[in-house]
Residue, then its C-alpha position, 0 to 999 in steps of 0.5 A: m511503485p504504483t500510485e492511485h488517486l482515489g477521491d482526496y486520497e493517494i495510495e502507494y502500493s508494492g510488493v516487497k521481496l522478503t530477504s529471510e529464508d521465508d522465500g516470498w513477497v509481502a504487500n505494503v501500503t502507504i496512504f496520504g491524505p488531503s493537504t492544503n500544500p500541493m508540495h507536501r503529501h500528508p501521510v495518514f497511513p504511514s508505509q507499512r506491511v499490510l496482510p501481516e500473515q500472508v506471503f505471496h509467490d510473486e510481486k504482482t500478486a502482493e501489489q494487487e493484494a495491497r492495493k486491495a487492502a488500501i481501498a478497503m482502509l479508505p473511507h467510503k462515502 
């Protein structure tokens, strides 16, 4: 699962394989915010599917779209 630090936030994004008859991949995101304890990550957006209406043909595309969605969700300065 790719992880990236953007400002005070840490994002994890991934493509998750569907197990239903709808063969494909979905975009999944978790966002962690600032924490005073370096051993504890504070989830501000729990792990969940983003872009719920879209199914992608491959894992890489799902990951790329998950990353874009996560960046759009972060506060911009």
